[in-house]
PyMOL Python script that loads the backbone (N, CA, C, O; Angstrom):
from pymol import cmd

cmd.read_pdbstr("""\
ATOM      1  N   MET A   1      -5.917   6.467  -3.144  1.00  0.00           N
ATOM      2  CA  MET A   1      -6.850   6.101  -2.135  1.00  0.00           C
ATOM      3  C   MET A   1      -6.686   4.618  -1.751  1.00  0.00           C
ATOM      4  O   MET A   1      -6.587   3.763  -2.630  1.00  0.00           O
ATOM      5  N   ILE A   2      -6.658   4.321  -0.481  1.00  0.00           N
ATOM      6  CA  ILE A   2      -6.517   2.960  -0.002  1.00  0.00           C
ATOM      7  C   ILE A   2      -7.886   2.270  -0.076  1.00  0.00           C
ATOM      8  O   ILE A   2      -8.862   2.760   0.492  1.00  0.00           O
ATOM      9  N   PRO A   3      -7.951   1.149  -0.768  1.00  0.00           N
ATOM     10  CA  PRO A   3      -9.238   0.461  -0.899  1.00  0.00           C
ATOM     11  C   PRO A   3      -9.706  -0.138   0.426  1.00  0.00           C
ATOM     12  O   PRO A   3      -8.913  -0.377   1.336  1.00  0.00           O
ATOM     13  N   SER A   4     -11.005  -0.373   0.509  1.00  0.00           N
ATOM     14  CA  SER A   4     -11.585  -1.041   1.667  1.00  0.00           C
ATOM     15  C   SER A   4     -11.036  -2.461   1.755  1.00  0.00           C
ATOM     16  O   SER A   4     -10.398  -2.946   0.820  1.00  0.00           O
ATOM     17  N   GLN A   5     -11.286  -3.121   2.879  1.00  0.00           N
ATOM     18  CA  GLN A   5     -10.788  -4.479   3.044  1.00  0.00           C
ATOM     19  C   GLN A   5     -11.406  -5.406   1.969  1.00  0.00           C
ATOM     20  O   GLN A   5     -10.699  -6.247   1.413  1.00  0.00           O
ATOM     21  N   ASN A   6     -12.661  -5.268   1.683  1.00  0.00           N
ATOM     22  CA  ASN A   6     -13.295  -6.085   0.655  1.00  0.00           C
ATOM     23  C   ASN A   6     -12.690  -5.837  -0.723  1.00  0.00           C
ATOM     24  O   ASN A   6     -12.481  -6.781  -1.485  1.00  0.00           O
ATOM     25  N   GLU A   7     -12.412  -4.596  -1.046  1.00  0.00           N
ATOM     26  CA  GLU A   7     -11.796  -4.301  -2.351  1.00  0.00           C
ATOM     27  C   GLU A   7     -10.353  -4.818  -2.414  1.00  0.00           C
ATOM     28  O   GLU A   7      -9.856  -5.155  -3.489  1.00  0.00           O
ATOM     29  N   MET A   8      -9.688  -4.878  -1.260  1.00  0.00           N
ATOM     30  CA  MET A   8      -8.311  -5.356  -1.223  1.00  0.00           C
ATOM     31  C   MET A   8      -8.206  -6.824  -1.594  1.00  0.00           C
ATOM     32  O   MET A   8      -7.194  -7.240  -2.159  1.00  0.00           O
ATOM     33  N   PHE A   9      -9.226  -7.623  -1.291  1.00  0.00           N
ATOM     34  CA  PHE A   9      -9.184  -9.054  -1.615  1.00  0.00           C
ATOM     35  C   PHE A   9      -8.986  -9.218  -3.133  1.00  0.00           C
ATOM     36  O   PHE A   9      -8.111  -9.962  -3.577  1.00  0.00           O
ATOM     37  N   GLN A  10      -9.794  -8.527  -3.900  1.00  0.00           N
ATOM     38  CA  GLN A  10      -9.747  -8.649  -5.376  1.00  0.00           C
ATOM     39  C   GLN A  10      -8.393  -8.107  -5.906  1.00  0.00           C
ATOM     40  O   GLN A  10      -7.783  -8.705  -6.792  1.00  0.00           O
ATOM     41  N   LEU A  11      -7.946  -6.979  -5.351  1.00  0.00           N
ATOM     42  CA  LEU A  11      -6.666  -6.398  -5.781  1.00  0.00           C
ATOM     43  C   LEU A  11      -5.514  -7.378  -5.546  1.00  0.00           C
ATOM     44  O   LEU A  11      -4.692  -7.594  -6.436  1.00  0.00           O
ATOM     45  N   VAL A  12      -5.454  -7.954  -4.383  1.00  0.00           N
ATOM     46  CA  VAL A  12      -4.389  -8.887  -4.042  1.00  0.00           C
ATOM     47  C   VAL A  12      -4.485 -10.139  -4.942  1.00  0.00           C
ATOM     48  O   VAL A  12      -3.480 -10.596  -5.486  1.00  0.00           O
ATOM     49  N   LEU A  13      -5.660 -10.663  -5.085  1.00  0.00           N
ATOM     50  CA  LEU A  13      -5.843 -11.843  -5.923  1.00  0.00           C
ATOM     51  C   LEU A  13      -5.389 -11.596  -7.367  1.00  0.00           C
ATOM     52  O   LEU A  13      -4.694 -12.430  -7.946  1.00  0.00           O
ATOM     53  N   SER A  14      -5.770 -10.480  -7.938  1.00  0.00           N
ATOM     54  CA  SER A  14      -5.362 -10.171  -9.304  1.00  0.00           C
ATOM     55  C   SER A  14      -3.857  -9.869  -9.392  1.00  0.00           C
ATOM     56  O   SER A  14      -3.225 -10.144 -10.412  1.00  0.00           O
ATOM     57  N   ALA A  15      -3.297  -9.308  -8.332  1.00  0.00           N
ATOM     58  CA  ALA A  15      -1.875  -8.970  -8.325  1.00  0.00           C
ATOM     59  C   ALA A  15      -0.967 -10.224  -8.310  1.00  0.00           C
ATOM     60  O   ALA A  15       0.120 -10.207  -8.888  1.00  0.00           O
ATOM     61  N   VAL A  16      -1.409 -11.281  -7.662  1.00  0.00           N
ATOM     62  CA  VAL A  16      -0.566 -12.462  -7.486  1.00  0.00           C
ATOM     63  C   VAL A  16      -0.884 -13.584  -8.480  1.00  0.00           C
ATOM     64  O   VAL A  16      -0.131 -14.553  -8.574  1.00  0.00           O
ATOM     65  N   ALA A  17      -1.982 -13.464  -9.217  1.00  0.00           N
ATOM     66  CA  ALA A  17      -2.404 -14.524 -10.117  1.00  0.00           C
ATOM     67  C   ALA A  17      -1.326 -14.980 -11.124  1.00  0.00           C
ATOM     68  O   ALA A  17      -1.292 -16.151 -11.502  1.00  0.00           O
ATOM     69  N   SER A  18      -0.479 -14.091 -11.540  1.00  0.00           N
ATOM     70  CA  SER A  18       0.527 -14.432 -12.562  1.00  0.00           C
ATOM     71  C   SER A  18       1.897 -14.791 -11.939  1.00  0.00           C
ATOM     72  O   SER A  18       2.832 -15.129 -12.665  1.00  0.00           O
ATOM     73  N   LEU A  19       2.014 -14.718 -10.620  1.00  0.00           N
ATOM     74  CA  LEU A  19       3.296 -15.012  -9.994  1.00  0.00           C
ATOM     75  C   LEU A  19       3.340 -16.483  -9.611  1.00  0.00           C
ATOM     76  O   LEU A  19       2.348 -17.024  -9.122  1.00  0.00           O
ATOM     77  N   PRO A  20       4.497 -17.149  -9.830  1.00  0.00           N
ATOM     78  CA  PRO A  20       4.602 -18.546  -9.435  1.00  0.00           C
ATOM     79  C   PRO A  20       4.574 -18.715  -7.903  1.00  0.00           C
ATOM     80  O   PRO A  20       3.966 -19.659  -7.399  1.00  0.00           O
ATOM     81  N   GLN A  21       5.215 -17.825  -7.181  1.00  0.00           N
ATOM     82  CA  GLN A  21       5.201 -17.787  -5.729  1.00  0.00           C
ATOM     83  C   GLN A  21       5.406 -16.342  -5.292  1.00  0.00           C
ATOM     84  O   GLN A  21       5.964 -15.519  -6.018  1.00  0.00           O
ATOM     85  N   PHE A  22       4.942 -16.066  -4.097  1.00  0.00           N
ATOM     86  CA  PHE A  22       5.059 -14.689  -3.575  1.00  0.00           C
ATOM     87  C   PHE A  22       5.036 -14.711  -2.077  1.00  0.00           C
ATOM     88  O   PHE A  22       4.538 -15.649  -1.455  1.00  0.00           O
ATOM     89  N   THR A  23       5.598 -13.634  -1.487  1.00  0.00           N
ATOM     90  CA  THR A  23       5.591 -13.475  -0.042  1.00  0.00           C
ATOM     91  C   THR A  23       4.645 -12.353   0.346  1.00  0.00           C
ATOM     92  O   THR A  23       4.223 -11.565  -0.501  1.00  0.00           O
ATOM     93  N   ARG A  24       4.320 -12.284   1.606  1.00  0.00           N
ATOM     94  CA  ARG A  24       3.497 -11.175   2.089  1.00  0.00           C
ATOM     95  C   ARG A  24       4.162  -9.835   1.776  1.00  0.00           C
ATOM     96  O   ARG A  24       3.504  -8.882   1.361  1.00  0.00           O
ATOM     97  N   ARG A  25       5.453  -9.782   1.980  1.00  0.00           N
ATOM     98  CA  ARG A  25       6.206  -8.553   1.720  1.00  0.00           C
ATOM     99  C   ARG A  25       6.040  -8.116   0.275  1.00  0.00           C
ATOM    100  O   ARG A  25       5.823  -6.935   0.004  1.00  0.00           O
ATOM    101  N   GLN A  26       6.142  -9.064  -0.661  1.00  0.00           N
ATOM    102  CA  GLN A  26       5.946  -8.755  -2.075  1.00  0.00           C
ATOM    103  C   GLN A  26       4.528  -8.219  -2.319  1.00  0.00           C
ATOM    104  O   GLN A  26       4.342  -7.234  -3.034  1.00  0.00           O
ATOM    105  N   VAL A  27       3.535  -8.880  -1.716  1.00  0.00           N
ATOM    106  CA  VAL A  27       2.172  -8.451  -1.896  1.00  0.00           C
ATOM    107  C   VAL A  27       1.997  -7.002  -1.467  1.00  0.00           C
ATOM    108  O   VAL A  27       1.383  -6.213  -2.185  1.00  0.00           O
ATOM    109  N   LYS A  28       2.525  -6.649  -0.317  1.00  0.00           N
ATOM    110  CA  LYS A  28       2.418  -5.247   0.193  1.00  0.00           C
ATOM    111  C   LYS A  28       3.067  -4.285  -0.781  1.00  0.00           C
ATOM    112  O   LYS A  28       2.534  -3.204  -1.032  1.00  0.00           O
ATOM    113  N   GLN A  29       4.224  -4.666  -1.339  1.00  0.00           N
ATOM    114  CA  GLN A  29       4.921  -3.801  -2.291  1.00  0.00           C
ATOM    115  C   GLN A  29       4.118  -3.645  -3.566  1.00  0.00           C
ATOM    116  O   GLN A  29       3.966  -2.537  -4.079  1.00  0.00           O
ATOM    117  N   ILE A  30       3.602  -4.754  -4.080  1.00  0.00           N
ATOM    118  CA  ILE A  30       2.810  -4.713  -5.324  1.00  0.00           C
ATOM    119  C   ILE A  30       1.550  -3.877  -5.135  1.00  0.00           C
ATOM    120  O   ILE A  30       1.175  -3.121  -6.032  1.00  0.00           O
ATOM    121  N   VAL A  31       0.889  -3.998  -3.986  1.00  0.00           N
ATOM    122  CA  VAL A  31      -0.322  -3.212  -3.699  1.00  0.00           C
ATOM    123  C   VAL A  31       0.020  -1.722  -3.697  1.00  0.00           C
ATOM    124  O   VAL A  31      -0.706  -0.928  -4.295  1.00  0.00           O
ATOM    125  N   ALA A  32       1.083  -1.339  -3.054  1.00  0.00           N
ATOM    126  CA  ALA A  32       1.486   0.083  -2.982  1.00  0.00           C
ATOM    127  C   ALA A  32       1.743   0.588  -4.417  1.00  0.00           C
ATOM    128  O   ALA A  32       1.327   1.695  -4.762  1.00  0.00           O
ATOM    129  N   GLU A  33       2.411  -0.198  -5.235  1.00  0.00           N
ATOM    130  CA  GLU A  33       2.704   0.206  -6.613  1.00  0.00           C
ATOM    131  C   GLU A  33       1.476   0.292  -7.465  1.00  0.00           C
ATOM    132  O   GLU A  33       1.299   1.264  -8.200  1.00  0.00           O
ATOM    133  N   LYS A  34       0.612  -0.709  -7.388  1.00  0.00           N
ATOM    134  CA  LYS A  34      -0.596  -0.718  -8.231  1.00  0.00           C
ATOM    135  C   LYS A  34      -1.521   0.439  -7.858  1.00  0.00           C
ATOM    136  O   LYS A  34      -2.184   1.004  -8.728  1.00  0.00           O
ATOM    137  N   LEU A  35      -1.572   0.788  -6.606  1.00  0.00           N
ATOM    138  CA  LEU A  35      -2.482   1.857  -6.178  1.00  0.00           C
ATOM    139  C   LEU A  35      -1.884   3.236  -6.308  1.00  0.00           C
ATOM    140  O   LEU A  35      -2.569   4.238  -6.104  1.00  0.00           O
ATOM    141  N   HIS A  36      -0.559   3.297  -6.661  1.00  0.00           N
ATOM    142  CA  HIS A  36       0.147   4.617  -6.762  1.00  0.00           C
ATOM    143  C   HIS A  36      -0.105   5.439  -5.528  1.00  0.00           C
ATOM    144  O   HIS A  36      -0.511   6.598  -5.611  1.00  0.00           O
ATOM    145  N   LEU A  37       0.145   4.821  -4.349  1.00  0.00           N
ATOM    146  CA  LEU A  37      -0.102   5.464  -3.100  1.00  0.00           C
ATOM    147  C   LEU A  37       0.840   6.648  -2.894  1.00  0.00           C
ATOM    148  O   LEU A  37       2.023   6.580  -3.229  1.00  0.00           O
ATOM    149  N   THR A  38       0.306   7.717  -2.345  1.00  0.00           N
ATOM    150  CA  THR A  38       1.141   8.866  -2.003  1.00  0.00           C
ATOM    151  C   THR A  38       1.903   8.542  -0.704  1.00  0.00           C
ATOM    152  O   THR A  38       1.574   7.587  -0.001  1.00  0.00           O
ATOM    153  N   GLU A  39       2.902   9.337  -0.411  1.00  0.00           N
ATOM    154  CA  GLU A  39       3.633   9.099   0.855  1.00  0.00           C
ATOM    155  C   GLU A  39       2.718   9.217   2.050  1.00  0.00           C
ATOM    156  O   GLU A  39       2.850   8.473   3.022  1.00  0.00           O
ATOM    157  N   GLN A  40       1.787  10.154   1.979  1.00  0.00           N
ATOM    158  CA  GLN A  40       0.810  10.314   3.084  1.00  0.00           C
ATOM    159  C   GLN A  40      -0.038   9.027   3.252  1.00  0.00           C
ATOM    160  O   GLN A  40      -0.260   8.569   4.373  1.00  0.00           O
ATOM    161  N   GLU A  41      -0.498   8.463   2.144  1.00  0.00           N
ATOM    162  CA  GLU A  41      -1.301   7.239   2.200  1.00  0.00           C
ATOM    163  C   GLU A  41      -0.461   6.064   2.718  1.00  0.00           C
ATOM    164  O   GLU A  41      -0.944   5.249   3.505  1.00  0.00           O
ATOM    165  N   LYS A  42       0.812   5.983   2.265  1.00  0.00           N
ATOM    166  CA  LYS A  42       1.708   4.929   2.699  1.00  0.00           C
ATOM    167  C   LYS A  42       1.954   4.970   4.194  1.00  0.00           C
ATOM    168  O   LYS A  42       2.180   3.937   4.824  1.00  0.00           O
ATOM    169  N   ASN A  43       1.910   6.174   4.760  1.00  0.00           N
ATOM    170  CA  ASN A  43       2.208   6.346   6.173  1.00  0.00           C
ATOM    171  C   ASN A  43       0.959   6.371   7.064  1.00  0.00           C
ATOM    172  O   ASN A  43       1.078   6.506   8.282  1.00  0.00           O
ATOM    173  N   GLU A  44      -0.240   6.243   6.471  1.00  0.00           N
ATOM    174  CA  GLU A  44      -1.467   6.242   7.259  1.00  0.00           C
ATOM    175  C   GLU A  44      -1.513   5.003   8.120  1.00  0.00           C
ATOM    176  O   GLU A  44      -1.294   3.894   7.633  1.00  0.00           O
ATOM    177  N   LYS A  45      -1.800   5.184   9.409  1.00  0.00           N
ATOM    178  CA  LYS A  45      -1.775   4.092  10.356  1.00  0.00           C
ATOM    179  C   LYS A  45      -3.145   3.814  10.947  1.00  0.00           C
ATOM    180  O   LYS A  45      -4.013   4.684  11.019  1.00  0.00           O
ATOM    181  N   THR A  46      -3.305   2.551  11.372  1.00  0.00           N
ATOM    182  CA  THR A  46      -4.519   2.110  12.064  1.00  0.00           C
ATOM    183  C   THR A  46      -4.402   2.583  13.545  1.00  0.00           C
ATOM    184  O   THR A  46      -3.369   3.109  13.960  1.00  0.00           O
ATOM    185  N   SER A  47      -5.443   2.389  14.287  1.00  0.00           N
ATOM    186  CA  SER A  47      -5.411   2.785  15.716  1.00  0.00           C
ATOM    187  C   SER A  47      -4.375   1.980  16.501  1.00  0.00           C
ATOM    188  O   SER A  47      -3.914   2.425  17.552  1.00  0.00           O
ATOM    189  N   SER A  48      -4.005   0.794  15.994  1.00  0.00           N
ATOM    190  CA  SER A  48      -2.981   0.011  16.663  1.00  0.00           C
ATOM    191  C   SER A  48      -1.561   0.322  16.227  1.00  0.00           C
ATOM    192  O   SER A  48      -0.597  -0.227  16.760  1.00  0.00           O
ATOM    193  N   GLY A  49      -1.443   1.230  15.230  1.00  0.00           N
ATOM    194  CA  GLY A  49      -0.122   1.652  14.785  1.00  0.00           C
ATOM    195  C   GLY A  49       0.395   0.977  13.540  1.00  0.00           C
ATOM    196  O   GLY A  49       1.484   1.307  13.070  1.00  0.00           O
ATOM    197  N   ALA A  50      -0.348   0.047  12.997  1.00  0.00           N
ATOM    198  CA  ALA A  50       0.062  -0.641  11.741  1.00  0.00           C
ATOM    199  C   ALA A  50      -0.269   0.244  10.554  1.00  0.00           C
ATOM    200  O   ALA A  50      -1.201   1.046  10.610  1.00  0.00           O
ATOM    201  N   LEU A  51       0.490   0.098   9.485  1.00  0.00           N
ATOM    202  CA  LEU A  51       0.194   0.835   8.254  1.00  0.00           C
ATOM    203  C   LEU A  51      -1.090   0.261   7.643  1.00  0.00           C
ATOM    204  O   LEU A  51      -1.234  -0.954   7.507  1.00  0.00           O
ATOM    205  N   VAL A  52      -2.004   1.139   7.283  1.00  0.00           N
ATOM    206  CA  VAL A  52      -3.337   0.688   6.823  1.00  0.00           C
ATOM    207  C   VAL A  52      -3.211  -0.221   5.598  1.00  0.00           C
ATOM    208  O   VAL A  52      -3.753  -1.326   5.607  1.00  0.00           O
ATOM    209  N   TYR A  53      -2.508   0.215   4.541  1.00  0.00           N
ATOM    210  CA  TYR A  53      -2.474  -0.585   3.348  1.00  0.00           C
ATOM    211  C   TYR A  53      -1.769  -1.917   3.567  1.00  0.00           C
ATOM    212  O   TYR A  53      -2.155  -2.926   2.978  1.00  0.00           O
ATOM    213  N   GLU A  54      -0.732  -1.930   4.414  1.00  0.00           N
ATOM    214  CA  GLU A  54      -0.061  -3.193   4.720  1.00  0.00           C
ATOM    215  C   GLU A  54      -0.949  -4.134   5.519  1.00  0.00           C
ATOM    216  O   GLU A  54      -0.964  -5.341   5.280  1.00  0.00           O
ATOM    217  N   SER A  55      -1.679  -3.580   6.456  1.00  0.00           N
ATOM    218  CA  SER A  55      -2.584  -4.376   7.278  1.00  0.00           C
ATOM    219  C   SER A  55      -3.667  -4.991   6.395  1.00  0.00           C
ATOM    220  O   SER A  55      -3.941  -6.187   6.493  1.00  0.00           O
ATOM    221  N   ARG A  56      -4.270  -4.198   5.553  1.00  0.00           N
ATOM    222  CA  ARG A  56      -5.334  -4.737   4.692  1.00  0.00           C
ATOM    223  C   ARG A  56      -4.841  -5.752   3.696  1.00  0.00           C
ATOM    224  O   ARG A  56      -5.530  -6.734   3.421  1.00  0.00           O
ATOM    225  N   ALA A  57      -3.649  -5.533   3.142  1.00  0.00           N
ATOM    226  CA  ALA A  57      -3.055  -6.490   2.220  1.00  0.00           C
ATOM    227  C   ALA A  57      -2.719  -7.794   2.939  1.00  0.00           C
ATOM    228  O   ALA A  57      -2.923  -8.881   2.399  1.00  0.00           O
ATOM    229  N   SER A  58      -2.211  -7.678   4.140  1.00  0.00           N
ATOM    230  CA  SER A  58      -1.866  -8.875   4.907  1.00  0.00           C
ATOM    231  C   SER A  58      -3.094  -9.684   5.306  1.00  0.00           C
ATOM    232  O   SER A  58      -3.085 -10.914   5.256  1.00  0.00           O
ATOM    233  N   TRP A  59      -4.146  -8.982   5.701  1.00  0.00           N
ATOM    234  CA  TRP A  59      -5.422  -9.657   6.023  1.00  0.00           C
ATOM    235  C   TRP A  59      -5.975 -10.307   4.779  1.00  0.00           C
ATOM    236  O   TRP A  59      -6.512 -11.412   4.857  1.00  0.00           O
ATOM    237  N   ALA A  60      -5.864  -9.665   3.640  1.00  0.00           N
ATOM    238  CA  ALA A  60      -6.345 -10.241   2.389  1.00  0.00           C
ATOM    239  C   ALA A  60      -5.619 -11.568   2.096  1.00  0.00           C
ATOM    240  O   ALA A  60      -6.250 -12.547   1.698  1.00  0.00           O
ATOM    241  N   VAL A  61      -4.299 -11.593   2.294  1.00  0.00           N
ATOM    242  CA  VAL A  61      -3.535 -12.825   2.086  1.00  0.00           C
ATOM    243  C   VAL A  61      -4.041 -13.917   3.016  1.00  0.00           C
ATOM    244  O   VAL A  61      -4.246 -15.054   2.593  1.00  0.00           O
ATOM    245  N   SER A  62      -4.244 -13.569   4.291  1.00  0.00           N
ATOM    246  CA  SER A  62      -4.732 -14.559   5.251  1.00  0.00           C
ATOM    247  C   SER A  62      -6.099 -15.105   4.850  1.00  0.00           C
ATOM    248  O   SER A  62      -6.341 -16.312   4.878  1.00  0.00           O
ATOM    249  N   TRP A  63      -6.988 -14.179   4.474  1.00  0.00           N
ATOM    250  CA  TRP A  63      -8.375 -14.589   4.095  1.00  0.00           C
ATOM    251  C   TRP A  63      -8.354 -15.450   2.847  1.00  0.00           C
ATOM    252  O   TRP A  63      -9.040 -16.470   2.790  1.00  0.00           O
ATOM    253  N   LEU A  64      -7.573 -15.055   1.840  1.00  0.00           N
ATOM    254  CA  LEU A  64      -7.509 -15.773   0.578  1.00  0.00           C
ATOM    255  C   LEU A  64      -6.900 -17.177   0.791  1.00  0.00           C
ATOM    256  O   LEU A  64      -7.275 -18.123   0.100  1.00  0.00           O
ATOM    257  N   ASN A  65      -5.977 -17.306   1.731  1.00  0.00           N
ATOM    258  CA  ASN A  65      -5.398 -18.577   2.058  1.00  0.00           C
ATOM    259  C   ASN A  65      -6.472 -19.433   2.756  1.00  0.00           C
ATOM    260  O   ASN A  65      -6.655 -20.596   2.395  1.00  0.00           O
ATOM    261  N   ASP A  66      -7.169 -18.886   3.728  1.00  0.00           N
ATOM    262  CA  ASP A  66      -8.239 -19.613   4.425  1.00  0.00           C
ATOM    263  C   ASP A  66      -9.334 -20.049   3.456  1.00  0.00           C
ATOM    264  O   ASP A  66      -9.916 -21.121   3.620  1.00  0.00           O
ATOM    265  N   ALA A  67      -9.614 -19.233   2.461  1.00  0.00           N
ATOM    266  CA  ALA A  67     -10.667 -19.536   1.493  1.00  0.00           C
ATOM    267  C   ALA A  67     -10.150 -20.421   0.338  1.00  0.00           C
ATOM    268  O   ALA A  67     -10.900 -20.730  -0.588  1.00  0.00           O
ATOM    269  N   ALA A  68      -8.884 -20.821   0.398  1.00  0.00           N
ATOM    270  CA  ALA A  68      -8.246 -21.731  -0.578  1.00  0.00           C
ATOM    271  C   ALA A  68      -8.080 -21.115  -1.955  1.00  0.00           C
ATOM    272  O   ALA A  68      -8.010 -21.853  -2.937  1.00  0.00           O
ATOM    273  N   TYR A  69      -8.015 -19.803  -2.070  1.00  0.00           N
ATOM    274  CA  TYR A  69      -7.730 -19.143  -3.348  1.00  0.00           C
ATOM    275  C   TYR A  69      -6.221 -19.136  -3.585  1.00  0.00           C
ATOM    276  O   TYR A  69      -5.760 -19.208  -4.724  1.00  0.00           O
ATOM    277  N   ILE A  70      -5.447 -19.046  -2.476  1.00  0.00           N
ATOM    278  CA  ILE A  70      -3.990 -19.163  -2.537  1.00  0.00           C
ATOM    279  C   ILE A  70      -3.606 -20.228  -1.542  1.00  0.00           C
ATOM    280  O   ILE A  70      -4.382 -20.582  -0.654  1.00  0.00           O
ATOM    281  N   GLU A  71      -2.397 -20.736  -1.700  1.00  0.00           N
ATOM    282  CA  GLU A  71      -1.914 -21.834  -0.867  1.00  0.00           C
ATOM    283  C   GLU A  71      -0.564 -21.479  -0.275  1.00  0.00           C
ATOM    284  O   GLU A  71       0.303 -20.961  -0.978  1.00  0.00           O
ATOM    285  N   ARG A  72      -0.377 -21.747   0.991  1.00  0.00           N
ATOM    286  CA  ARG A  72       0.873 -21.499   1.666  1.00  0.00           C
ATOM    287  C   ARG A  72       1.814 -22.653   1.310  1.00  0.00           C
ATOM    288  O   ARG A  72       1.504 -23.814   1.576  1.00  0.00           O
ATOM    289  N   THR A  73       2.960 -22.333   0.709  1.00  0.00           N
ATOM    290  CA  THR A  73       3.900 -23.356   0.314  1.00  0.00           C
ATOM    291  C   THR A  73       5.020 -23.545   1.346  1.00  0.00           C
ATOM    292  O   THR A  73       5.582 -24.633   1.471  1.00  0.00           O
ATOM    293  N   LYS A  74       5.331 -22.487   2.070  1.00  0.00           N
ATOM    294  CA  LYS A  74       6.279 -22.533   3.190  1.00  0.00           C
ATOM    295  C   LYS A  74       6.082 -21.246   3.974  1.00  0.00           C
ATOM    296  O   LYS A  74       5.269 -20.410   3.581  1.00  0.00           O
ATOM    297  N   ARG A  75       6.780 -21.074   5.032  1.00  0.00           N
ATOM    298  CA  ARG A  75       6.606 -19.939   5.902  1.00  0.00           C
ATOM    299  C   ARG A  75       6.616 -18.626   5.120  1.00  0.00           C
ATOM    300  O   ARG A  75       7.601 -18.299   4.457  1.00  0.00           O
ATOM    301  N   ALA A  76       5.504 -17.868   5.201  1.00  0.00           N
ATOM    302  CA  ALA A  76       5.354 -16.546   4.578  1.00  0.00           C
ATOM    303  C   ALA A  76       5.443 -16.597   3.057  1.00  0.00           C
ATOM    304  O   ALA A  76       5.608 -15.550   2.431  1.00  0.00           O
ATOM    305  N   THR A  77       5.343 -17.751   2.447  1.00  0.00           N
ATOM    306  CA  THR A  77       5.413 -17.876   1.004  1.00  0.00           C
ATOM    307  C   THR A  77       4.129 -18.557   0.512  1.00  0.00           C
ATOM    308  O   THR A  77       3.682 -19.539   1.104  1.00  0.00           O
ATOM    309  N   TYR A  78       3.556 -18.051  -0.537  1.00  0.00           N
ATOM    310  CA  TYR A  78       2.284 -18.547  -1.052  1.00  0.00           C
ATOM    311  C   TYR A  78       2.328 -18.696  -2.602  1.00  0.00           C
ATOM    312  O   TYR A  78       3.235 -18.209  -3.277  1.00  0.00           O
ATOM    313  N   MET A  79       1.328 -19.375  -3.099  1.00  0.00           N
ATOM    314  CA  MET A  79       1.155 -19.483  -4.508  1.00  0.00           C
ATOM    315  C   MET A  79      -0.351 -19.450  -4.826  1.00  0.00           C
ATOM    316  O   MET A  79      -1.185 -19.845  -4.011  1.00  0.00           O
ATOM    317  N   PHE A  80      -0.666 -18.971  -6.027  1.00  0.00           N
ATOM    318  CA  PHE A  80      -2.033 -18.929  -6.476  1.00  0.00           C
ATOM    319  C   PHE A  80      -2.480 -20.352  -6.759  1.00  0.00           C
ATOM    320  O   PHE A  80      -1.742 -21.115  -7.382  1.00  0.00           O
ATOM    321  N   ARG A  81      -3.682 -20.727  -6.310  1.00  0.00           N
ATOM    322  CA  ARG A  81      -4.231 -22.031  -6.589  1.00  0.00           C
ATOM    323  C   ARG A  81      -4.977 -21.993  -7.900  1.00  0.00           C
ATOM    324  O   ARG A  81      -5.781 -21.091  -8.140  1.00  0.00           O
ATOM    325  N   THR A  82      -4.719 -22.952  -8.735  1.00  0.00           N
ATOM    326  CA  THR A  82      -5.507 -23.033 -10.002  1.00  0.00           C
ATOM    327  C   THR A  82      -6.587 -24.070  -9.793  1.00  0.00           C
ATOM    328  O   THR A  82      -6.349 -25.116  -9.188  1.00  0.00           O
ATOM    329  N   PHE A  83      -7.741 -23.789 -10.280  1.00  0.00           N
ATOM    330  CA  PHE A  83      -8.876 -24.669 -10.155  1.00  0.00           C
ATOM    331  C   PHE A  83      -9.169 -25.288 -11.522  1.00  0.00           C
ATOM    332  O   PHE A  83      -9.272 -24.589 -12.530  1.00  0.00           O
ATOM    333  N   CYS A  84      -9.297 -26.587 -11.529  1.00  0.00           N
ATOM    334  CA  CYS A  84      -9.577 -27.278 -12.793  1.00  0.00           C
ATOM    335  C   CYS A  84     -11.068 -27.541 -12.903  1.00  0.00           C
ATOM    336  O   CYS A  84     -11.523 -28.114 -13.892  1.00  0.00           O
TER     337      CYS A  84
END
""", "prot")
cmd.dss("prot")
cmd.show_as("cartoon", "prot")
cmd.util.cbc("prot")
cmd.orient("prot")
């Protein structure tokens, strides 16, 4: 089952916390693996034609970057921010 957008934030954050750097493409792949998505779920599309799980994961990366939980280090590459 594909999680809601709110649930996706936590999933993405926990998925990337141990990675030194990651790309959006890696996040989408990790999400699909962690959720054990079926082929039907992987192919589910939004009304605009985007894949649902990829869209939600991508929005989660954008939101987490805006909220300063992750940091963009270069184009399409991010890292988890550690808070002291």
